[in-house]
Phi, psi and omega in degrees: 000124177276339178219156179220161176273135180213158172258119192245133176265127184238332183207136181303136178085355180256149178294158175294150180252129176276123182203167173269132179230161178301139177293139179289155178239128183291133173271179177305132179086001184249160171248141168260125184246137165276111188283126176261325182209149175216123178290149172259147191220152177299333174299324176301320177295319179298324177292310185293329179279355179084011180281333168258117202259008183234042177286152167287145180229139350293160187225139167263111182287180173107122183223026173230072193262131171242125182204177179241140185290123178244348174202150186232128178286163181301137174091359179269124183241348190267354182229151179243160175303136180090349180295142176268127182225161175244144179241123182263188179298313182287116186260327179192159175220169182285327179084355185235348183286174183295336178281313180298325184274001178235027175076018182236047184298341177297342181257006182305126181292343179254015178297149174236151190233140181292138179070018179218302178250354166217153187300145183249217195252010174279061188195170179281333180225154177206144174258146178212149173296122185300332182291344184246018176257150182239136164296148185247148178301137182293340186284355181251136170292170179302313182295321181288332181283330187305314182294342178297335192277349171220302179306314180290314184294314180293320176300319180294315179297321177297317181297322179300329181286349178270003178054235185257028180306128182276312180259115188243125175264136176240119180258114183096104185258075179248214186300311183290312185296326183291338175273312184294331176301319181291322176298315181298315178297318178301328180275000178088016178272163173259128184254130175244120188255134180240128182237180169303142179303130178085001181276079185296322182299316179292326178292318176297320178300316180299318178296325180294339179270357177112004178297138179277343179205146176216136180199184179285157183295342177272357181271156175268130177293157182292340177226151174294147184267148172277333180200161177217146175240128178260111173264333175290130184278051188242106183301330181296343179280346182298306178296329177298315180291321178300322179291339184269346183262154181286162170306136184086356181281171183230142172245124183250125176265114191264351184275156176279343178216145180212147173295163185301141176276125180288160175296150180211157182293144182303331183300336177290330180267333181300165184086023178060030169288151181239145174234123182215164181245163173251132178239109171062217184200166173245163177295330176297319175306315182298312181297316181294313185293318181296328174293319177297316181302317180291317183289324184268357180053049180297143179260131172250121179271116185235145169244126187257150178224151173289153178306318182295343181261024183302321180295320177295321179297318179293323176296319179295321177297314181300322184272355181067041186269006174216158177268148177077230187239151172259144184221133173272135172263115190264000178229000000 
């Protein structure tokens, strides 16, 4: 193909433009993928809204790519033509800095990210560094596998930060939380789900995933929490979550962007409570989580959209008009 159809981001605050662009050609070390599905993510909204301020422009968004290898760049030995692979947010790292050499490549200052600093999967074809691609469990369809590549991975990394917390609060029951809730239940934890006040449908959805309690973010859970993860990018929830966890508990902020955190009394943090963030992911996270997903038979609830309807899909995500994850079908 000399040209392909893609949804292109050109200016913050403007809708994506559907157009034909030159087909990418794999360089040394890269795979060319025929994209079958690409998950949509709140990070895509942060890019398009201008809240993440360093995108390459023009840009093809999308960082939860499922595709099949149709061409292989020089030097790639681990993948064959026709192989199904997943491409996550982390696109490349330097490999030599103090973070990369100590198992913290997610913090590499020279890291580049799919659908942000290199073109992503809102397109018919996409190139990716083979070292950062993952084989996918056979038990998932293309559409069902796509949310595993960011929603699942970030949720899993966030969950790891809660250590052995027994009672776990999840604020915001969207793509990531609906996966991590199942992992937590599989591990024998109790999940307490917090949604927008009055969002009965999301509360019922959380219970269907195994939550022992579900209510509005302004409600007090029936038991104090050992830890909480904030998936909703709402800074005002930080003091709310701190007030809900026990001394020694942890609150994890899982989003790449969040509205400002309001001031709060020190007593909410006192008692050796911890507040920390999650930044990106490592390839080790990917390998571990995809093995967990296959072993635990995690369910991904997806609503699919045609590639040409990417703007409608993003509007639906912004408005919370579907449960679970949204996925573009690119073929």
